[in-house]
N, C-alpha and C positions, 0 to 999 in steps of 0.2 A: 948578177948576170942569171938569165933565165935558164930554167932547165927544161931540156926536152924529156917528154914523158909519152913513153911509147903505150899505145891502148893493145891489149891482147885477151884473146878468149881465154876462159879458165884452163884448159889444157896447156895454153901458152904460159899462163902463169905458173901452173904447177911445173913446167919445163924449163923455167928461168932460173931455178935453183935460188929462188928468193928465200930468205930466212927472216927478214924483218918487215913488219906491216907499220908503216907510219901512219900514226891515228892522230885525230884532230883532239884538242883539248875539250874537257868535259865542260858543257854549257848547259843552261837551263832557260828556255827548253833544248833537248838536244837538236842539233842542226836536221836532222831527219828523224821523224816519228819512230822508225823502227831501229834506229842505231843502236848497238849494245853498249853497254858500259863495261869499261875494264880500269887497270892500274898499269901505268907506264912501268915495264920491268926494270927500268934504270931508276928513275927520280921517284916512283910511286905516286906521281900526281893522277888526277882521275883524267881519263882519257875515253873516247868513243869512237866506235869503227862500226862499218857497215856488217850486218847479218850474215852475209855470203862470201866470207873469205875462201877463195879456191884452195888456199894451200893449208894444210892442217898444221898444228904447232907454230905457227910464226911466233917470232918474239914481236912483242906489242910495245912500240915506243912512242913516245909524243915527238912531235916536230922537232923542238929544241935537241933532245938526245939524238935524233937521228942524224941532224947535222952537227951535233959535238963528236959522234963517234963515228960517223961512216966515211968521213974525208970527203969524197966525190961520188955519192950513191948515184946508181942507176934508177930511175923512177918508172915503173909501170902500173897500168891501171886496167880493170878488166871491163871489158865492154858492158858488162852487166852493170857494173856501177856507173858507168858514163851514162847509160840508159837510165837508169833511176835517178840520178840527179838532174839530166835534162828533165824528165817527166815531172819530177818535183818543181821546177821553176816555171815550167809551162804551167803547171796546176796553180801556182803561187802567183803568176802574171808578171814574173819580173823578166 
């Protein structure tokens, strides 16, 4: 079943009460050149995330751990991240 993703500005992300950042598994090369590298707080696998997380002190989890622990999570993404990913694919030509 497809999940709905709400696009919010940075203030909306801070106001959402988010406690977890779902991060992508570590790849080589990184999915986006300026991604930051971290470790999943639950399974300790390498993960990557965008450098501009709007909420301080988020628990960073890999996708598998989010789905295993969060039940039916609500997903939000910041407009900044949407714009960055869009610009990346336009530049890449996909």
